[in-house]
N, C-alpha and C positions, 0 to 999 in steps of 0.2 A: 413583672407581668403577673396577673392574678390567674388563678385556675379557671379554665373555661367552665362556663355555667352548664351544669348537667341538665338534660331534658327529662321530663317525666316520660315513662313508657307510653307510647301511643297505641292505637288499635292494632297496627301492623306488628308491633313488638309482642303484644299479648297473643296475637294469632300464631306467631312463631313459637312462642312458649307452649301454647295449647297443642299445636301439631307435632312438636318434637318430643313430647312426653312419651315415655315408654309405658306408662300406666294408661288405662282406658278411661278417657274423660268424655263426658257427654252431658248434654242438656236434654232432659225429657219433659214432655208436656204432661199436664195433669190429665190429658185425654188418652194416655197410654201409648203414645208414639214418641220415638226419638225425634228431636228437633235439630240437634247438631252433634257430630261425633268427630273425634280426632283420628289421625291416621292409624293409630295403634289398633283400632277396631278391625280395619281391613287386614292388617298384618296378622292379627291373632285368629280371627274367625274365617277369613277368606272371602267374605261377602264384599261387594262394593258398598260404598256409603249409600248409594241410591237404593240398593236392595234392603238395607237395614232401616232406612227411613220410610220405606213404602208400606211396612207391615207393623202391627202392634208388637211391642217388644216382647210380650208374653209368648208370641208365636215361636220365639227362638229359645225360650226357657225349657229345660227338661220337664216333661209332663209331671214327674213326681214333685217338682219344685214350684209349680205354677201357683198353687193355692197360697203357699207361704210367701211367694214373691208378690202376689196381688195384695195380700194382707199387709205386708211391709210397706208397699207403695201407698196404700190407703193411710197407714199410720203417718208416713212422711207428709203426705198431702194435708193431713190433719194437724201438722205442726211439729211432729217429733223428728229429731235428727237421728239418722242412722249412722252408726260408727262401725259396726262389725256385723254384716249380714252376708251369708254365703249362699250361692246357688250355682247351677250349671247352665251354660249356654251351648247350644248346638252350633258347631262349625259347619261350613259348607260341605266338607267331606264326610259328614255324618257323625264325627266324633264329638265329644263334649268337653268343655273347658270349665274348670272350677274358678269362680270369681269371688273375691272378697270386696264388699261394697261399703262406701261411705256416701251419704246423701243428705241434702238439706233443701227445703222448699223455699221458694220466693213466691208467696201467694199473689202478690200484686202483679206478677208477670205470668202466672199460671205455669211456672217452670220449676223443675227439680234439677239441681246441680249435683252431679254424681261423679265419683272416681272409683274405678274398679281395678283391683290387682289380680293378675292371673296366678292362681294357686295350684294349677294342675300338676306341675312337676313335684311340688312339695307333697301333694296328696299321693302321687305315685310312689314317692320314696317312703312315705309313711306306710303304704300298703305293702311294699317290698320288705321293709323291716319287720312289719307285723307278721308276714308270712314266714320269714326266717325264724322269728322268735317262736311262732307256733310249732314249726317243725322241730326246732331244737328242744322245745319243752316236751313234745310227744316222745322223742327219742330218749330224753332223760328220765321220763316217768315210766316208760314201758320196760318190762323185765327182759324182753327179747325183741329182736327186729321183726320177727313174725307177728308178735302181738301189736307192734307199732304200725304195721303196714296198713290196716284198714283206716286208722285215724289219719295217717299221712295221706292216704288217697283222698279222704274228705277235705283235708287242708289244701291239697293240690287242686282239687276240683273247684274250690271257692276262689282260687287264684288265677283262673283262666283269663283270657283276653276279654276286656269289657268294652262298653260303648265309648270310653274316653281313650282307648288305645293302650292302656297300661297292662302289664302282665307281671304277676308275682312269680318268683322263682319256684320251680318244682323240686322235690327231694330227689336224690340220686336214684336211678332205676335199679332194681334188684331182680333176681330171677322170678320172684313172686309178684312183682309189680310191672315188669317190662311190657306185658301184653294187656295190662289192665288200663283201659281208656274210658274213664267216666264220661257220661254225656255232658255236653256243655250246659252250664246253668242258664236259665232263662234270663234275658236282659231285664233289668240291670244285673250284671254278673258279679264282678269282684268288689272288694270293699271300697274301691275308689268311687264307683258309681252307685253302689247299693245303699239306700237310706238305712239308718240304724234300725228302723222298724220292720224291715223286710228280712225274714229269716233266711239263712243259708239253706239251699236245697241239697239234701244228701245225694250222693251219686247212686246210680242203680248198680245192682250186682253184676259182676263180669260174666 
């Protein structure tokens, strides 16, 4: 007996592959709307597919990332392939998720084929490690704990809860810092959500 002849994947097989992916797959139109999304979008952002299809995708992008996202989309429509582009998308609960994108256009179909990976947890871990390093450096460079306290307070203030839900660790409280509660930074707050061009706001005096 010979081996049974294998069949080429059909449309149903490809649909299963599309829907089961943990990455966020989508087909976007050159008109600025999503045309098709896999199930990972609902699981990641909390919107229904119908809600995501009904509005321009820029409506879901963080305000600080919209210009860059629009410029990148225009470049892709013009024929450039995107391999590593990052931006933030708003979830239904108001938090933001960091996405890393790859995209290619098919101009004859007026369609952009995209794959996004959720980087949010990696960004939070980077922010946490960065805050730990900053506090450790302050303690190592300061001659006394009292001299280090103001700088640690600034570091702690920049690591408060931000729009994506992350929180960098605070230094241990001491008798001189226990009652010091810096005002929360304006959104976007911590380094997870704050663009590199936005300066950290120093806390007010206690």
